[in-house]
N, C-alpha and C positions, 0 to 999 in steps of 0.2 A: 504493500500499500503506499502510495506516495504521500510526500509531507501534508500537502493540502487536504487529501482525503483523510487522513489521520487527524488532522486538527477538526475538520469538519465532524468527524465521526464521534470524537470525544465530546466535542461540544454540544451534539445532538443528544448524547448520553446524559449530560447535565441537565438539558431541557426536560428529558423525560423523568429523571429521578425528582427533580424540583416539583414537576407537576404533580406526581404521586404523593410527595411530602405535604405539598400545600392542602391537598384535598383530605389526606389523613389528620393532618394536625387541626384543620379547620373544623372537621367534623368532630373530633375528641374534644377540642377546646369548647365547643359550643354544647356538647353532650355533659360535660362535667362542670362547665362555668369557670374554667380556669384561664385568668388574665395572662399567666406566663405561658401557656400552651397556645392561647391565641396570639401571644406576641411572637412566639416561634412560627406560628402559621403566617404571620405578616414578614417575618424575617425570611422564611423560605419563599413567600410570594415576591420578595424583593430579588432573592437569588434566581428565581425564574425569570424575572425581568432582565436581570443581569445576563444570565445564560443565554436568552434570546438575543441580546445586544452582541454577545461574545460570538455566537453562532454566525450572525450577520458579519460581524467584523472578519472573523477568519475566512469567511468565503469571499469577502471583498478585498482583503489586504494583498492577496496573492495576484491580483490583476495587473498585467503588465502596464507600463507608462503609456500616456496617451497625450494628445495635443493639449487637453485642459489639465492633466496631472503629469508633467513632463519627470517629475521625481517618484512617480509611482504612487501607490495607495497605501503604503505601510502605516502612516500616521492615524488611520482609522482604528487601529489597535489601541493606540494610545488615547484617543478620544473615547473609545469604548471603555477602557480602564477608568478613566476619569468619570465618566457618567456612572458607571457601577459604584464607584465610591460615594459619589454625591448621593445616590439613591440609599445607601446604607445610612448616611447621616439623617436623611428623612425619616427612614424608617425607625431608627433609634429614637429620635425626637418624639415620635407618636408613641412608641412603647413607654417612654418615661411618662409622659403626660397622663396615658391610661393607668399605669402602674401606681402612679403617686395618688391618683383619685381613688383607685381601689384599696390603696394602702390606710388612706384615711377611714374607710369603712369597709373592713375585710369582709368577705363573703365566703360561707362554708361551702366546700366542694363536696360532690358527690362522684362515686365510682373512680376514685383517684387513681386505681389499678390501671385503668386504661390509658390515663395520662403518662404513666411510668412506661407503660408497653410501647406506646407510639414514640416517645422520646427515645427508647432504646433502639428500636427499628430506624429511626431517622439518623441517629449518630452512626449505626453500622453502615447505613447506605452512603452517607456522606464521607465516611473515611474511605470506602472503596473508590467513589467517584472522584473525590479531590485527589486521591492518589494517583489515578489515571491522567487527571487534568495537569497536576504538577509534573508528571513524568513526560508527557507530550509538550506540555507548555515549555518545560526547560530544554527539552531536545530541540525543539523548532525555535526557541526563542521568541515565544509568541507572549507579549504582554497581556493580551485579552484573556487567553487561557489561564495564565498564572493568576490574574486578578479573579477571574471566576473560581479557581481553586481555592484562593483565601477566603472567598464568600463561603464556600461549603466547609473548609476547615474551621472557620469561626462558628458556623452553624454546629459542628461536632462538639466544640467546647460548651456553647450555649444549650444545646439539646441536653448534654450531660449534667449541666448544672441545674436545669429545670427537672430533669429525671431525679436528681439527688433530693432536691428540695420537695418534690412530690413523695418520694419514698419516705423521707423523714416524717412527713405529714400523714401518711399511711400507717407506718409502724408506731410514730408517737401517739396517734390516735387510738391505737388499739392498747398500747402500754400505759397511757395517761388520758384516759377518754376525757377527763374535765379541763385538760390544758389547751389553752387558745393557740393553736399553730397556724391558724388561717393566714397570718400576716406574712408567712413564709412565701406564699405564692406571689404576691406583688413584689416582694423584695427581691425574689428570684428574677423576675421580669427586669427590675431596674439593673440587677448585676449584668444580666443578658445586654442590655442596651449599652452599658459602660464598655463591655467587651466589644460590642458591634463599632462603637465610636473609635476605639483605639485600632481595630482592623481598618476602618474606613480612612482614618488618617494616613496610616502607611501605604494604603492603595493609592490615595491621592498624590502623595510625593512621588511614588515609584511610577505612576502612570503619566502625571503631568510634566515631569522634568523634561521628557524628550520633546514635548511640545515647544520648549523654548530653545530647542536645538543645544542642549547641553552636551559637551564632550563625552566621549565614551568612557566608560570606567577607567580608574587609574591604571589597573593591571593591563588592560588592552591598550590603553594610550602608551603605557611605557613599553610594550612589545613592539608597537608601531614605531616609537622613537628610536629604538634601538635597531630595529631592522632597517628604517629608511636610512639611518646615518652610519650604517656598516660600511667599513672601507671596501670598496670595490674598483677594479680597473677602470680608469677614466672618470670616476666620480670623485669630485672634490669638496662636496659639501651638500648640506641640505637646510632648508629654513621653511617657516611658515607652514607648519603641520597643522592641519585643521581636521576634526573629526565631528561627527553628529550621528544620530541614530533615528531612523523613521520605522516603527514597528520592529521586525526582525531585520530590516535593511540598515546597513551601516554605510556612511559616506566618508571617504578618506580623500583628502587633498593636500598636497604639498608640493614644494619647489625643489627640484634636483639640480645641483651644479655640477656640470660636467667640463671636461676639457674643451676648450674653445675650437680646436680642430677636429672635434668628433663630427662625423658626418651625420646628416639627418637620418639616414637609414639606420646607422649604428645606434643612435639616440632612441630610435623608435624601437628597435629590438631589445635595447635595455630595459625600456620602460614595460615593454610587453612581459619580459620576465619577472620584473619586479611586481606588476599587476597580477599576475598568475599566482606568484608566491604569497602575496597577501590574501588573494581569494582562497587559496588552500587553507589560510589559518582562519579567515572569516568568509565562509561560503557565500553568504548573501551581502555581497559589499559592492559599492560603485567606487573605483579609484580614479581619480584624476591627478596627473602628474605634469606639472609645468617644468620644462626643461630650460635652463639658463647657462650660458657660456661663463667659464671662470677666467677672469683676468687678474686675479691676485689681489684686487681691490675690495676687500671684504667690507660689505655694508654693515651697520649695526644689527640688522636683522638677521644676517646670516653668520655672525661671528660664532655664536654657540654651536653651529653645526658645521662649522669649517673643518676639513681633514687636512688641510695644509700645514706644514711647518712653517715658522717665520722666515726660514731661508727660501722656502719654495714660493712663498707670497712675494717676497723682494724680488726673486729671479724673475716671475712672472710680470711684475710691474716694469721691470726695465726691458722686456722683450718688445 
């Protein structure tokens, strides 16, 4: 299965699993009157919307560049991740509002065992699906899939928290029949919302940073800097290395300083080799190399990447 089909398949799996969980949590939440279970149903509803957005994004991001989008469609994955994060913030706000209202006036729950059961099933399903999303997302460098994975991984923790609170109410109600444990349900909902907000903040930072054309991560930039400025025959230096990312696509640009007497044909062959080797390290990348002749007169911007000794620079200036 090729990369695009794998991404679409795992995104579709997320849509199906979230649809099942929304129906299940909503039904049980209404049945037993649990605000924490209903908050989890809303959480899964947001996850479903996010999964649909991710599915659209991964099916669109691989489209080739066209006249209106000369740099491709990769940034749609960053937009998708940002929208998903904002949706989580909205859901968390509603959960806190509803839980605070119920906390002031706790309501007794019925058939709590059903709530425990649906939360257990939700946790197990989300563990499996989020694992697949993380795996494919990291292998294909998909921002949209990783954002969707974080949605479901957060749901694992929150579902487990609600399950524990309902379990305490179920067991505590039998051991201590007169104890008032009904406040645990809205308290668990508020804890769910706080966890959701934390995940949303991380998603926002991770997805939105590339919309501002931030440079590639430090380790990738370091590899490129060392590779580009590696000593080579006829290469005398480099400067103005610039990088950015658009979805899974990386853009690399730099100036390469070569011997002034190097032919156009040889310069072209040299840049072809460098482009191929960079793409071997970063398969989805666009590499632009600007070749400049070296006369030994190092300008301020190229001094850091100059490969000439002081004697070589003086010698070239006098030629």
